[in-house]
N, C-alpha and C positions, 0 to 999 in steps of 0.2 A: 696424592700419589704415595706419600710416605705410609699412610695407613694401609693402602692396598699392598705395598711391597712387604710390610711386616706380616700381614696376614698370610701371604703366600709362603714366606719363610717358615712360619709356624706350621703350616699345613705340611710342608716337605719334611720338617723335623719330626713331626708326629708320625708321618707315614714310615720313616726309616726306623724309628724306635719300635713301631708296631710290628714291623717285619722281622725284627730281631737282628738286623745286620749290625746295629751299633747300640749296645745296651746303654741305658741312661747312666750318666755319671754325675757325681756331685761337683759343683763348680767351686773352684778355688776362689779365695777372696779377690785376687787380682783380676780373674776372669769375670767375676760378678760386677766389679767396679767398671771394668772396660765395657761390658755389655750395657750396663746402666747408662754410661756416658754416651754410648752409641745410640741408645733409645731416646735420650733426652731431647736432642734436636727434633726428632720425629714427633715426640709428644708435644713439644712446644708448637710445632707447625700445625698439628692437628687441632690444637686449641685455637690458634689464630685463624685457621681456615674452617672453623666449625660451621659457619653459616653457608659458605660455598659448598662444603661437603654435603650438607643437608639438601641444598638445591640440586646438586648432581644426583643424589640418591632419589629424590622425588621426581626429578625430570621436568619440573615446572620452571617456566621462564618468568621474569618480572613482568607484571602487566604493563602494557604499553599501548600507544595509539595503533600500532599494527595489530596487536591482539584484539583491540576493540573493533577494528574494521573487519577482522576475520570472523568475529562472532556476529557482528551486525549484518554481514553479507550484503554489501551494496548492490550487487546485481539483482537481488530480490526486491529492491526498493521500487521497482516498476509497479508492484502491487499497491503501493501507496501514492506514487506520483501520478500514475495514469488516471485514477478517479478524480483527483484534484484538478488535473489539467482539463479533463472533459467537462467537469462542472464549471470551471472558469470560462471555457470557450462557450458553453451554453449560456452562461450569464451575460457574456459580452454580446452575443447575438440578440438576446432579449433586450439588452440596453439599446442596441442600434434600432431595433424595431420600435421600441418605446420612444426614442428620440424622433423617429419619423412620424409616429402617430401624434406626438405632442406638437410637432411643427404643423401638421395638417389641422389640428384643433385651433391653433393660434390664428390660422388663416381663415378657417371656415366660420368660427364663432363671431368675429366682427362683421363679416359679410351677412350672416344670417340675422344678426341684430339690426343692421342697417336696412335689410329688406323688409323686416317686420315693421320697422319704424315708418318707412315710406308707405307701406300698405295702410297703416293706421292713419297717416296724414291724408291719404286719398279718401278714406271713408269719412273722415271728419271735415272734408273740404267744404261741404254744404253748410256747416255750422259757422258760428261767428269765429273771428280770429282768436279771441281769448279761449273759446271752447276748444278750438282745434289745438292750440298750444297745450292746453290742459290734457287733452286726449293723448297727444304725442308724448308728453312727459309721463303719463300714466302707463302707456304701452311699452315705451322704451325700456324702463327698468325691468318689466316682466320679461321682455325679450332677452335682455342681457343676463337675467337670472337663469335662463335656460342653458347658457353656455357652461357654467360650472357643472350642471347635471350631466351634460355630455362628456365633460372631462372626467367626472367621477366614474361614469360607466366604462369609459375606455381604460381608465387606470386600473379598474378591477380585472380586466382581461383584454388582451389584444387578440384579435381573430383575423387571420389572413383568409381571404375568400378561397384561396387555393389549398389551404392547410386543413388537415384532418383534426389535429390537436391544437388547442389555443396556446399562445405564448403569454406568460405573465408580464405585466407592466413593471419594469424595474428601472432603477437609476443607480449607477455605480459612482463611487467617490473614493477619497483616500482611505476612508474606513474600510471599504471593501478590499483594497489592496493589502492593508494590514491584516485583516482577517484571513485572506487567502494564504499569505505567507505563514502566518501562525498555524493554520490548520495543516498546511503542507508539512511543516516541521513536526507537528504533532503526529501526523500519520506515519512519517518516516521513523520517528522514535517508537511508535507502537509496533511497526513491522520489525524493527531491529530488536526490540524486546522479545517479541514472539520467536524470532530466530535464535536468540541467545538462550532463552529459557528452554526451547525445544532441544538444543544441543546439550544443555545441562541435564535435562530429563533423560535423554537417550543414553548419555554417559553414566548417569546414576543407575539406570536399570541394566547396564551392561550391554546395550544394543550397539553402541559405537566402540569398535576396537579395530586394530590394524588388520585383523583377520576378516572382519565382517564389512568394513568400509574401505573400499579401494580408492575412492575419490578423496584426495587430500583436502578439497574444499568443502566436503560434506561434514567431516568430523573435526571441527577446529580444535576442540579440547584434546583430542587424541594426537593429531599430527603436528600441532603447533605448541604443545607443551604449556597449555593454559591451565592455571589452577581452577578446578571446578568451583570452589567457594568464591573466588574472585569473579568467575563468570556469573554466578548467581547474584552477587552484589551488583554487577554491571547491568544485568537484566532488570533488577529492581530500580536502579538509578534511572534507566531509560524510561520506565513507567512514570517515575516522579517528574522527569523533564517533560514528558508528554502531557502530564496533568497540568504543569505550569503553562505550557502553550495553550492548553484547552481553556484555562481560566482567563487568559488574555482575550481569547475569542469571546468568552461569555461576557466579559466586561464591555465589549462592543456590540453584543447582540442581546440574547435573553437566555432563559434557563433551558430552553429546548436543546441548545447546543451542549449544555452540561449533561443532559440526559443521554443524548446520543453518544457523547464521549465516554460516559460511564459504562454504557452497554458495550462499546467497543473494547474498553480496557478489561472488563470482566471476561469477555469472550477470548481476548488475547491470553489471559492467565489460564482460563479453563482449557484452552486449546493445547497448552504446553505442559501444565503442571497438574498435580492431583493424582489420586490413585488410578483413575481411568481418564486420561486426557482425551479431549475431543479428537485429536489427531490420530488416536488409536482406534477410532470407530469409523463406520462407513459414511458418517455424515461430515467427515473432516473437510472434504472438498466443498460441500455445499455451505458449511458454516463459514469457511474462509472467504468464499466468493461473496456471500451475502454481507459479511462484515466489512471487508476491505473494499469491495466493489460497490456495495449498496450504501452502507452507512456513511462512508467517506464522501461519496458523491452527493448524497442528500445533505449532509452537514455542510459541505463546502458551498453548495449552491445557496442554502438558506443563510449562511453567514455572509455571503456576498450581497444577497438581494433582500433578505428578510421575507422571502416569499417561498411557497411550496407549489409544485405543479406536478401533474401526472406525467408531463413530458420529461421531467427529470428522472423519474423511475424508468421510463422507456429507454432513455439514453444510458442509464446505469447498467442495463443488461449486458452491454459489451464488456466493460471491465469486470463485471461479476463472472462472466464465462471465462475470460482469459486468465483470471486469478485461479479459478477452479481448475483450469487445465494445467497450470503450473504444479499444483498440488497433486493432481492425478498423474502427471508424468513422474513426479518424484516417487509416489507410492507404487506405481507400476514397475519401476526399476527395482524397488525394494521388496518385491513380493516374497521371495524366499526368506529374506532376513526378517520381515515382519511376521510371516507365518510361523517361523521358528520361535519368535519372541511372544507369540500369542496376540499380536495386533490384528484386529479384524477390520482392516481397511477395505474400501470398496474394491480395489483390484484383487485383493485376496479372496473376496467373496465371488466375484464374477469371472476371475481368471484373466490371464495376460491378453489373450486374443480379443476378448470382448472389451477389455479396458482400452486397448489400442484403438479399436473401432470407435468407441465412445469418445475418446479424446479428439480424434480427427473430426468426428461428426459435430462435436460442440463448436469447434473452430469454424466450420463451414456455416453452421447455424448463426453464429455471431456476425459473419459477413453478410449473410442473407438478411438478417434482422436490421443491420445498419443500412442496407440498400432500401429496404422497405420503409424505414423511418424517413429517409430523404425523399422517397416517392410520396409518402403520406403528407409531407409538408410542402410538396411542390418545389423542392430545391433541386433543380435539374443539374446544376453544376456540382452539387454534393454527390449526386449519383455518379457522375463521371469520375470524381475523386475516389469513390468507393471501388469502382471497377478497376481503376489504375492501381490503387493500393492493394486490392484483392489479388493481383497477380503475384506480388511478393509473398503475401500471406498464404497463397495457394502452394507456393514452393515449400514453405515451412510446414504446412499441413501435410503435404505428401511425405515429408521426412518423419513427421510424428506418426503417420499411419504405418509406415514400413518398419520403423524401429532402427536398430535393436534396442530393446528395453532390458538392460541388465546392469549389474554393478560395475562391470568394466566400462561400459559406454554411458554410464549415468551422467557424467559431466557433459557429454555431447548432447544428450537428449534434453537435459535441463536447459542448456544454452539455447536449444531450438525453441523450447516452450517459452522461455523468457523473451526471445527475439520476436516470437509471434505476439506476445503481450505488448511489446513496444510498437510493433508495426500496426497492430489493430488499434491501439490507443492513438497513434499518430494519424492514422487514416480517419478515425472518428473525429479528432479535433480539427483537422484540415477540412473535412466534409462539413462540419458545423460552421466553421468560420467563413469559408468560401461560399458554401451553399446558402447559409442563412443570411449573411451580410449582403451578398449580391442580390438575393431576392428582396431584401428590405430596401435597398437602394433603387432597384428597378421598379418596385411598387410605388415608391415616392415620386 
């Protein structure tokens, strides 16, 4: 305050002397001393408050937990949580089916062995007692040896006679739970890092400002006074934490998880940083959907079960589409800003009207795909769940189809896209659990 008041006084004095109303006069010694004494407290105050004055000038606030959450953007974590939950639900369904199959094997194998033994005894009944006993002892081991082969073939693949795609034989334990939690946290950190680095890149390139961004939740660095350098450090720290969680999963599984995690981390960096980030290109929606929706689902299922299946890829289509829709909604609202900045996103290329139609169409396709999956597996209760959950999803899709997509309503449209991601993921998980588990219990 003292510094600002002194500067204003100097400005007024300079103006009056420039105007010639009051010519400059030499100061007498007593005047000089008095003015120096008046300035001394102000000078001392400016020195003691030097740090606070610099913070006021820069406008940055000290980095805090609130600033970290603003950069991480928790509402967008649905892109990380949804694939992990869907993979966990699918692994649980496979485990239930596996338990039912294992119970049937334990019952059938002894019965088959006993039947073969009785048959061998009947054939050898005409021989001597010693010969019959020898024949029974010889045949019984061979009969019992057939049971493990049946178990091995069933362990390789579980096939329901009503299902189009087979289910892998899996067994879950405490290791599976640890891996699921670690991968969930790893995915959340990767998503938060991508959000933080994307905000930093947009601020650095001058895309985020109070004039171009009207949504206070979209430009955290601009509206919340966050130091850009601290934001960059925070994004790097999130990548390191994600790597640590990834190494925990690798310790319980194998190197395949490390490869998938490395690919996801590289894509997260390339998506936000570099001279030409992937988010600036028409493939941004596709890359984000494949990485978050595809890789996270595959990695989570493999970490839980140590198995891979085509069925996992089929169920990963739903989160892949919902995540791509979130990015498409964001870019459609930012068409003018992205076009002026030279960003060649998909909505910039195809226009707002086609982008709106594409966004809603992707949502309806995800619901149809989910219904077809339940039908293909013969999970009729799952079909009912999809139809019920699809009613709420349909309301959200109609909002996404009608808009409006602009900077003023960007927060509303992004909230709708995120809500669809939550509802579609919840519908997918409930359809998996109720449909898959009920079918397994009924088949047993």
